LOFIPA-595317 format. One record per residue (C-alpha): residue number from 1; residue in one letter; x, y, z. Coordinates in pm, 1 decimal. Example, Ala and Ser with C-alpha at 12.3 -4.5 7.8 and 13.67 -1.06 7.14 Angstrom:
2
<atom 1, 'a', <1230.0, -450.0, 780.0>>;
<atom 2, 's', <1367.0, -106.0, 714.0>>;
end
This chain:
119
<atom 1, 'x', <-24872.3, 1024.9, 5907.7>>;
<atom 2, 'x', <-24868.5, 1336.9, 5693.4>>;
<atom 3, 'x', <-24525.2, 1486.0, 5636.6>>;
<atom 4, 'x', <-24456.1, 1850.0, 5716.2>>;
<atom 5, 'x', <-24387.9, 1920.8, 5348.2>>;
<atom 6, 'x', <-24717.3, 1764.7, 5238.8>>;
<atom 7, 'x', <-24897.4, 1957.3, 5511.6>>;
<atom 8, 'x', <-24747.1, 2287.1, 5399.3>>;
<atom 9, 'x', <-24814.8, 2212.4, 5032.1>>;
<atom 10, 'x', <-25179.7, 2139.1, 5102.9>>;
<atom 11, 'x', <-25253.7, 2509.1, 5147.9>>;
<atom 12, 'x', <-25237.6, 2503.5, 5524.4>>;
<atom 13, 'x', <-24913.4, 2698.0, 5550.0>>;
<atom 14, 'x', <-25072.9, 2991.6, 5733.2>>;
<atom 15, 'x', <-25238.4, 2757.2, 5982.4>>;
<atom 16, 'x', <-24904.2, 2587.9, 6044.5>>;
<atom 17, 'x', <-24732.2, 2923.6, 6091.8>>;
<atom 18, 'x', <-25000.0, 3037.7, 6337.1>>;
<atom 19, 'x', <-24974.2, 2716.3, 6538.2>>;
<atom 20, 'x', <-24593.3, 2737.2, 6552.9>>;
<atom 21, 'x', <-24615.9, 3105.2, 6650.1>>;
<atom 22, 'x', <-24851.1, 3013.3, 6935.6>>;
<atom 23, 'x', <-24621.4, 2736.5, 7056.0>>;
<atom 24, 'x', <-24308.6, 2951.4, 7033.6>>;
<atom 25, 'x', <-24481.1, 3232.3, 7222.6>>;
<atom 26, 'x', <-24550.0, 2997.2, 7513.3>>;
<atom 27, 'x', <-24231.1, 2785.7, 7522.6>>;
<atom 28, 'x', <-23987.3, 2987.5, 7313.5>>;
<atom 29, 'x', <-23680.6, 3169.6, 7428.2>>;
<atom 30, 'x', <-23360.2, 3054.6, 7585.0>>;
<atom 31, 'x', <-23487.1, 2937.8, 7923.1>>;
<atom 32, 'x', <-23844.7, 2802.2, 7929.8>>;
<atom 33, 'x', <-23780.0, 2450.9, 7799.9>>;
<atom 34, 'x', <-23461.2, 2434.9, 8005.8>>;
<atom 35, 'x', <-23658.2, 2514.4, 8321.5>>;
<atom 36, 'x', <-23915.4, 2246.3, 8237.1>>;
<atom 37, 'x', <-23634.4, 1993.9, 8177.1>>;
<atom 38, 'x', <-23459.3, 2096.2, 8500.6>>;
<atom 39, 'x', <-23777.4, 2013.4, 8691.4>>;
<atom 40, 'x', <-23808.2, 1668.0, 8531.0>>;
<atom 41, 'x', <-23652.8, 1490.6, 8828.3>>;
<atom 42, 'x', <-23869.8, 1658.0, 9089.5>>;
<atom 43, 'x', <-23936.0, 1974.4, 9284.7>>;
<atom 44, 'x', <-23668.2, 2237.9, 9317.6>>;
<atom 45, 'x', <-23629.9, 2558.5, 9511.9>>;
<atom 46, 'x', <-23550.1, 2881.6, 9329.3>>;
<atom 47, 'x', <-23178.3, 2876.1, 9416.2>>;
<atom 48, 'x', <-23149.1, 2511.3, 9309.4>>;
<atom 49, 'x', <-23295.6, 2600.0, 8970.6>>;
<atom 50, 'x', <-23059.0, 2893.5, 8936.2>>;
<atom 51, 'x', <-22759.5, 2667.4, 9006.9>>;
<atom 52, 'x', <-22873.5, 2405.4, 8754.4>>;
<atom 53, 'x', <-22947.1, 2667.1, 8487.0>>;
<atom 54, 'x', <-22601.9, 2818.5, 8467.6>>;
<atom 55, 'x', <-22606.9, 3176.4, 8345.1>>;
<atom 56, 'x', <-22967.7, 3267.9, 8424.0>>;
<atom 57, 'x', <-23017.6, 3577.9, 8637.1>>;
<atom 58, 'x', <-23258.1, 3578.3, 8930.5>>;
<atom 59, 'x', <-23475.1, 3837.8, 8756.3>>;
<atom 60, 'x', <-23503.9, 3632.0, 8437.2>>;
<atom 61, 'x', <-23567.0, 3306.3, 8627.3>>;
<atom 62, 'x', <-23841.1, 3472.7, 8829.5>>;
<atom 63, 'x', <-24005.5, 3611.1, 8516.2>>;
<atom 64, 'x', <-23982.7, 3281.2, 8328.0>>;
<atom 65, 'x', <-24125.3, 3086.3, 8623.2>>;
<atom 66, 'x', <-24420.5, 3327.7, 8638.4>>;
<atom 67, 'x', <-24484.3, 3280.9, 8264.5>>;
<atom 68, 'x', <-24458.6, 2902.0, 8294.3>>;
<atom 69, 'x', <-24696.0, 2903.4, 8591.0>>;
<atom 70, 'x', <-24941.6, 3127.0, 8405.2>>;
<atom 71, 'x', <-24941.2, 2882.0, 8112.6>>;
<atom 72, 'x', <-24985.9, 2576.3, 8334.9>>;
<atom 73, 'x', <-24642.1, 2415.4, 8296.5>>;
<atom 74, 'x', <-24508.7, 2483.9, 8646.8>>;
<atom 75, 'x', <-24669.2, 2484.6, 8988.2>>;
<atom 76, 'x', <-24542.4, 2709.7, 9269.9>>;
<atom 77, 'x', <-24567.4, 2536.2, 9606.4>>;
<atom 78, 'x', <-24550.9, 2746.3, 9923.5>>;
<atom 79, 'x', <-24494.7, 2582.7, 10263.4>>;
<atom 80, 'x', <-24587.9, 2846.3, 10521.6>>;
<atom 81, 'x', <-24536.6, 2601.8, 10810.0>>;
<atom 82, 'x', <-24156.3, 2625.7, 10785.4>>;
<atom 83, 'x', <-23981.2, 2881.7, 11006.8>>;
<atom 84, 'x', <-23910.9, 3079.4, 10690.1>>;
<atom 85, 'x', <-24150.7, 3056.7, 10399.9>>;
<atom 86, 'x', <-24036.5, 2774.0, 10174.0>>;
<atom 87, 'x', <-24117.4, 2789.8, 9801.6>>;
<atom 88, 'x', <-24061.5, 2505.2, 9558.8>>;
<atom 89, 'x', <-24145.3, 2464.7, 9192.8>>;
<atom 90, 'x', <-24260.1, 2150.5, 9017.7>>;
<atom 91, 'x', <-24370.2, 2048.7, 8671.8>>;
<atom 92, 'x', <-24738.2, 1992.9, 8611.3>>;
<atom 93, 'x', <-24894.3, 1707.4, 8418.3>>;
<atom 94, 'x', <-24950.7, 1957.6, 8139.4>>;
<atom 95, 'x', <-24572.9, 2003.8, 8109.2>>;
<atom 96, 'x', <-24553.3, 1631.6, 8032.0>>;
<atom 97, 'x', <-24741.7, 1701.1, 7707.6>>;
<atom 98, 'x', <-24414.5, 1853.1, 7584.0>>;
<atom 99, 'x', <-24230.9, 1521.4, 7623.2>>;
<atom 100, 'x', <-24224.6, 1443.3, 7250.4>>;
<atom 101, 'x', <-24125.5, 1798.7, 7159.9>>;
<atom 102, 'x', <-23836.3, 1793.3, 7408.1>>;
<atom 103, 'x', <-23726.8, 1443.8, 7301.0>>;
<atom 104, 'x', <-23732.8, 1544.4, 6932.8>>;
<atom 105, 'x', <-23531.6, 1860.6, 7001.6>>;
<atom 106, 'x', <-23282.0, 1659.3, 7204.7>>;
<atom 107, 'x', <-23236.2, 1399.4, 6929.6>>;
<atom 108, 'x', <-23207.0, 1666.4, 6662.1>>;
<atom 109, 'x', <-22957.2, 1860.7, 6874.4>>;
<atom 110, 'x', <-22731.8, 1555.2, 6908.4>>;
<atom 111, 'x', <-22745.5, 1491.1, 6531.8>>;
<atom 112, 'x', <-22681.6, 1855.3, 6450.4>>;
<atom 113, 'x', <-22382.8, 1876.0, 6682.3>>;
<atom 114, 'x', <-22232.9, 1564.8, 6520.7>>;
<atom 115, 'x', <-22290.0, 1709.5, 6172.2>>;
<atom 116, 'x', <-22131.2, 2042.6, 6260.2>>;
<atom 117, 'x', <-21830.6, 1892.1, 6440.8>>;
<atom 118, 'x', <-21758.1, 1655.7, 6147.9>>;
<atom 119, 'x', <-21681.1, 1943.7, 5912.1>>;
end
């Protein structure tokens, strides 16, 4: 497998930057990956998500969910048969394509925290 350094040295730096820009545009920011992770164990209602994601405002959560739905990572499920309209959110199969990205970030985060706390 080609290393990142070799890839960048091969003259494809601009392509790599463009690809990372595209990815960060779609999943970047403080909340998007956290929302996807929060939905890993199944469907959740809006208020459940807000409780799990401590510190997120309703306005921001609503906006992020719309963006994630637009990009195919989250599905909004409406149950009109309930006495009050019930809305749940769930991850899509497409969100599962981020598994390796999330796992790598998690592993790196653990290592980084250890490095910083050992100072």
